[in-house]
C-alpha positions in Angstrom: -2.2 0.4 -11.8 -4.0 1.7 -8.8 -2.2 3.3 -5.9 -4.1 3.0 -2.6 -3.7 4.8 0.8 -6.0 4.1 3.7 -6.4 7.2 5.9 -8.5 8.6 8.6 -11.1 11.3 7.8 -8.7 14.0 9.2 -5.8 12.8 7.0 -7.7 11.8 3.8 -7.1 15.1 1.9 -3.3 14.8 2.7 -3.4 11.2 1.5 -5.1 12.3 -1.7 -2.3 14.9 -2.4 0.4 12.3 -1.7 -1.2 9.9 -4.1 -1.7 12.5 -6.8 2.0 13.5 -6.5 2.9 9.8 -7.0 0.5 9.4 -9.9 2.1 12.5 -11.5 5.6 11.2 -11.0 4.6 7.8 -12.5 3.0 9.6 -15.5 6.4 11.2 -16.2 7.8 7.7 -16.2 5.1 6.7 -18.8 3.2 4.6 -16.3 -0.5 5.0 -16.2 -1.9 5.0 -12.6 -4.9 6.1 -10.7 -5.1 7.4 -7.1 -7.4 5.7 -4.6 -7.5 7.4 -1.2 -9.7 5.2 1.0 -11.4 6.3 4.3 -10.3 3.9 7.1 -13.1 1.8 8.5 -11.8 -0.8 11.0 -8.8 -2.9 10.3 -6.5 -1.6 7.5 -5.4 -5.0 6.2 -9.0 -6.3 6.0 -10.1 -3.1 4.3 -7.2 -3.2 1.8 -8.0 -6.9 1.1 -11.6 -5.9 0.4 -10.5 -3.1 -2.0 -8.2 -5.6 -3.8 -11.0 -8.1 -4.1 -13.5 -5.5 -5.4 -11.0 -4.1 -7.9 -10.1 -7.7 -8.9 -6.4 -6.6 -8.6 -3.7 -9.1 -9.0 -0.9 -9.1 -8.0 -0.6 -6.7 -5.1 2.6 -4.9 -4.3 2.9 -3.6 -0.7 5.6 -1.5 1.0 7.1 -3.3 4.0 7.9 -0.3 6.2 6.4 2.2 8.5 6.7 0.8 12.1 9.3 -0.8 14.2 9.8 -4.5 14.2 8.7 -4.7 17.8 5.4 -2.9 17.1 4.7 -5.1 14.1 5.5 -8.2 16.1 3.2 -7.1 18.9 0.3 -5.7 16.9 0.8 -7.2 13.4 1.3 -5.4 10.2 -0.7 -4.8 7.0 2.0 -6.1 4.7 2.3 -9.3 6.8 -1.5 -9.8 6.7 -1.6 -9.3 2.9 1.3 -11.8 2.4 -0.6 -14.4 4.6 -3.9 -13.9 2.8 -4.7 -16.7 0.5 -7.1 -14.6 -1.7 -4.4 -12.9 -3.8 -0.9 -12.9 -5.0 1.3 -10.4 -3.1 4.8 -9.0 -3.2 6.4 -7.0 -0.4 9.3 -4.5 -0.9 11.3 -2.8 1.7 12.9 0.7 1.1 16.7 0.9 1.2 19.2 3.8 1.5 19.8 3.6 -2.3 17.0 4.9 -4.4 17.9 2.5 -7.3 17.9 -0.6 -5.2 14.9 -2.5 -3.9 15.2 -5.5 -1.5 12.6 -8.2 -1.9 11.4 -9.9 1.3 
């Protein structure tokens, strides 16, 4: 499993720390994962799709959160773009108030 976060140059070191924390937590759950902080170059969805293709990753699980529905409607969203991409299998999950529950979109 590879955990990816796309970040600007100014936020790349913080992204790396977040990813390493998550990888450490997964290790305690006996799940092997690697962190992949990626420097943003252009469109996030296109860059993530390129990373997925190069890594030959399948399926892709994406978090469906981060911005208001209005902003996503007006500007689009990475999760939506991944779900609409015919190149790979994708699953989107949305966070809930209960840590033990995951809603599938």
